[in-house]
N, C-alpha and C positions, 0 to 999 in steps of 0.2 A: 579142840583144839588147839592147839599153844599156832599164833599167829608166824605163818615160816620166815620170813623176809626180816623177823629182830627176835623170835626164838623167845619173844616176852606172854609171857598172861597174862591178860586185863585182870581187874574185879572191877567189882562198884564204886571204890574209891576213891581211884582211876578216873571214873567218869568227872569227879568233884574236882579237876583241873584243867578240865577237857573250856574250850571256849563256848559260850553259846551264842552260834553266830549263823543260828537255820538250821547248821544241821542235826541230823540225827545220830544220834553215837546208843548201838547197844553191841552189847556180848554176850557171846555164843562159848557157851564149852570155852567160856578166860577170851577170845579172839573177839579183835575188835571190827565192828560191820558200818560204814560213814555211807549216808546217804545224805541227800541231798532235801526239803522240803517237798513233799511233795506236791506234784502237779496237782493245779487245781480243778481237772475232770475229776483224776483223782479222789481226790477229797469229797467230792460231790457227792459219789459213789457211797464215800464213809458214811456223808451225813445225808444218804436214803435208805442206807441199810442202817443206822442209830436209831432214826425218825421210825421206821418199822418195828425195829425190838424195842423201839421205848413204846406206842402206838398199844399193841399188842402188854408190853406192862404193866403202863393205864387198866388194861379192862382186867388185866387176871393177878394184882395184886402178887402177884407173883417171885420180881426180880429189879433188873433197877443191869439197864447198859450203859458205857461209857466210853467215848472216842478218844482216842491217843493216851489211855494209861501209862503209865508206869508198870511195869510186872518185873518185882526183881523176887528172882525165884530163888539165888543162889549172889555169892559173893562176883561168880565168875557166868553167869548166865543174867543180863536184866535185856530186856526189849522192853517194846513200844509200840503194842498194836495199832493195828486199826481201830478195832473196834470189838470189843468185849463183852459177857453178860454173865452177874451172879444172881443165883437165886439168894432174898435176903438174907438165909441160915445163910452157906456160901461167904454173905460177901461183908456181915460181922464179922466175923472169925480171918479177913483177910488182906484190913487194911493195917499198915503200918501204924505210925505216931504222922509221920511224913504224906498219909494217903496212897502211897502206892502198896498196891497188889500185893502181898506177898506169897499167893500161892492160889492156884489154876481157878480161876473161872468157870465156869462152865461151858462157856460158848465164846472163841479168840476167832475175831474174825482179820485177814488180811484181803487189803485188796492189790493187788501183781499192779508193779511198777515196771515200765519195759525196760527188757535186756537181758541178758541169760546170764548177769551175776543178781539182779538180786528173784529170776526167778528160783533161779537152783537156792539162794537162800532161804527163801517162803516154801516153796515147795520140800527142804529138801535139809535144810541145816532146825532152820523154827517149828518143819513138821515134828520133827525128832525131839527138841525142846518140848516140845507141850506134848507129845507122847509122852517122854520119860517124868513128867511133873504132872500129870492126871485131869489136864485139858478132855471133858468126853466128847466133844462138837469142836472141829477146824474148818472154816469154810476158807479159800482162795478165790476168791470177786477175781472176775480177768475183765475188763471195761472194754478191753479193742477184742473180744468175741463173744464177748455180750453173755459170759455164761461162766458161773460158779462149782469149782469141784466142793462137795462135803466127804471129809472124813471124819469118821465115826469112830469109836471107841469097841473094840473086837478080842477081846479075851487077853487088856492090859496094853492095848496096842491100839496110837488110831489109822485106821484102812479107810482107802478113798472107798468110799460107797454108792457115788450118786457125783456125774456130769453131768447138770442140770444147766436147758438157752433159756433163752428170753422169753418165750412161749412155755415151758415149766413151773407147776406152782412146787415154793417148799416150803416144806414142814421137817418138826423135827419132832422126837423123842424126848431128845431133851427142856422141848418148850413147847408144854403140851399148848391145844389148840390153837396154836400159832400157822398162820399158812400165809403166800407171797408171792404174787407171780414175780420169779424171774427180771424180768422187763420192767419192774418198777425199780430196780436196783440200778438202774443203766438209763 
């Protein structure tokens, strides 16, 4: 959807001229989303998630996680998820010359930032984007409620499959053998 206030449809090229001022610029379906740098606790949750994924990845040898990678699906869809995980096979085919991911990793994780606008972006716009481009699993970590919503691909669409709380264990059919107590993220 085009930005309703300006009628402008933003592209990846437009991002090149925006200031590097600590803000995060993302484009979803041509609409520009601008957010401040994440809260310290937000970043801490992302680090704990990527650490759990890294530890499992080293043991399994199946892939690699990354924190805050550029994910450029198209000229009008470019986002910076908090964490991604990609298998070695997929990763090899999805990195461009600039080191950005240009196709869907198997797993994307967003740590929810406070505010209705941020929640809508992660639970609606980004969910639709990741579903459209083929992400297999999407986690939304809510540090305030200490829970993780797990969306999994079902008939070509990401659907909410589980809501896990601190005392629950998170496993994934995408990450064979991965298991972690949700409380470790918070």
